C-alpha positions, -999 to +999 in steps of 0.1 A: -486-145-313-459-127-294-455-130-256-466-093-251-497-098-272-506-130-252-502-111-219-524-082-232-550-107-244-551-122-209-556-088-194-588-085-215-602-118-203-626-099-179-646-090-210-660-125-212-658-133-175-695-137-166-689-137-128-669-105-131-697-089-151-724-101-127-705-085-098-702-052-116-726-023-107-738-018-143-775-025-142-780-041-176-760-073-172-772-088-205-761-058-225-727-058-207-721-095-213-730-092-250-708-061-254-679-079-239-681-107-265-683-082-293-653-063-279-633-095-275-638-104-311-630-068-322-597-067-302-585-099-318-588-087-354-574-052-351-537-047-360-525-033-326-525-048-291-549-030-267-554-034-230-589-028-215-598-019-179-633-017-164-640+014-143-670+004-122-678+037-105-678+056-138-694+028-159-666+032-184-641+010-202-605+023-204-587+014-236-549+018-237-524+013-264-489+021-252-490+054-233-523+065-251-554+061-230-591+069-236-623+060-217-656+052-233-688+051-212-711+021-218-747+028-224-774+002-232-790+028-256-759+024-278-757-007-299-727-030-296-716-022-331-719+016-326-699+013-293-672-003-314-675+025-340-667+050-313-637+030-300-624+022-335-626+059-345-600+066-318-579+034-320-576+036-358-552+065-355-527+039-342-532+014-370-504+008-396-510+035-422-494+060-445-504+094-459-485+106-490-489+139-507-489+135-545-490+161-572-507+154-605-520+174-635-557+174-637-582+187-663-599+220-656-633+218-639-664+232-656-664+262-633-627+269-642-635+268-679-664+292-675-641+315-656-615+314-684-642+322-709-656+351-689-620+365-685-614+362-722-646+381-730-638+408-704-603+413-720-617+411-755-596+380-763-604+349-783-616+319-763-609+285-776-630+258-760-608+229-772-577+245-757-596+250-724-607+213-724-571+201-730-556+225-704-543+210-671-536+224-637-513+211-609-533+195-582-522+179-548-540+151-531-534+128-502-530+091-509-540+072-478-536+035-470-545+018-437-547-018-424-579-020-404-583-057-397-561-088-395-568-125-398-538-143-384-547-179-393-549-170-430-522-143-431-549-120-445-557-084-437-582-057-447-566-028-464-583+005-472-567+027-498-584+060-506-618+047-494-615+015-515-614-017-494-594-047-503-587-081-487-549-088-491-527-117-481-491-112-469-465-132-486-446-137-453-462-148-420-486-119-410-470-116-375-436-109-391-452-087-417-468-064-391-437-064-369-415-052-398-441-027-409-443-011-375-405-005-376-408+015-408-411+053-402-412+068-437-447+067-453-435+060-488-414+031-475-445+018-457-465+018-489-438+000-508-434-026-481-471-034-482-472-035-520-441-057-522-450-082-494-487-088-501-511-098-529-547-087-534-573-114-530-605-095-536-622-062-534-649-055-508-680-038-521-707-023-499-735-031-524-731-068-520-727-069-483-752-044-466-754-044-428-791-043-418-800-019-391-834-022-375-829-007-340-858+008-320-860+039-299-828+056-287-806+030-302-816+041-337-813+078-328-778+071-315-770+052-346-776+083-367-757+106-343-727+083-341-724+072-377-731+106-394-694+116-389-682+087-410-711+087-435-717+124-441-702+122-476-725+093-485-762+102-493-790+087-473-815+074-499-851+062-495-859+029-511-893+038-526-905+002-532-899-006-495-916+019-472-895+029-442-863+015-457-832+035-465-797+029-479-768+047-463-733+036-473-729+000-462-761+001-441-796-009-450-818+008-425-854-004-417-879+015-396-911+000-382-922+032-365-931+064-383-924+087-354-889+073-349-883+075-387-893+111-388-871+120-358-840+103-373-846+120-407-848+154-390-815+147-373-799+137-406-814+166-425-803+193-400-768+180-400-767+177-438-779+213-443-756+226-416-725+210-433-734+221-468-719+252-483-749+256-506-781+252-484-804+252-514-785+224-532-785+204-499-823+208-495-828+198-532-807+167-526-827+158-496-860+162-515-846+141-545-836+113-521-870+112-505-859+126-471-878+158-472-912+168-485-911+189-517-925+224-512 
């Protein structure tokens, strides 16, 4: 660990200082103490050094990385993990990462083939389905790679590439690996450096490692409000054999209260329909997944 990282780590010691927390004006001391432990662990495994400051009057924690600063209010109705989701959503912009625009030739979509057929009929021309199936079209997409977590003792790190998560090990000491990576400005060079100086150990799959969520009251409502942004592209599905149980990305959600379950589903359904370009398809999807009564 570098000297600067050690100093910044000491500046965060207040997070686990029970006397400091007890002397704060935040009413729920148990929540504050537990949140401090979660944040301490989180700050140790992210790939950037962060300084935290408690703002007692505002009941906020100020997070700073270099000249970038953001404050997050603490609220005992927000779970420890969801508070970290909010913080991580901002801090991850500063994690080592690359975004590379690539151009490939892709097959035509079904809608594009239908459009070609209709155009041929309109112009009284022959339409050849085999030709259409073999036809390609230039397509640009963004290749993204980001290091989200580090494990210094094993020289390992979590690497997310285009929504696939891998555990990798650097072939040089991880502290040196990260230092060199931070000094690289070109995104393609960043990608090549990561590929050339690390090996893949395993792939992380959500199906084998679900996080169980069984909050009550406002904590569960806030879970849906906070996590929808990251999970809106993943369907929420009812597990029919287990009443009140749902799968949503890496989460296995369990309700023990029907009123709370109904309120959370209404929040999800409204957001899902509002975000959809085709409202009817969105409603059908919700019905098929057991989230909305069929009319």
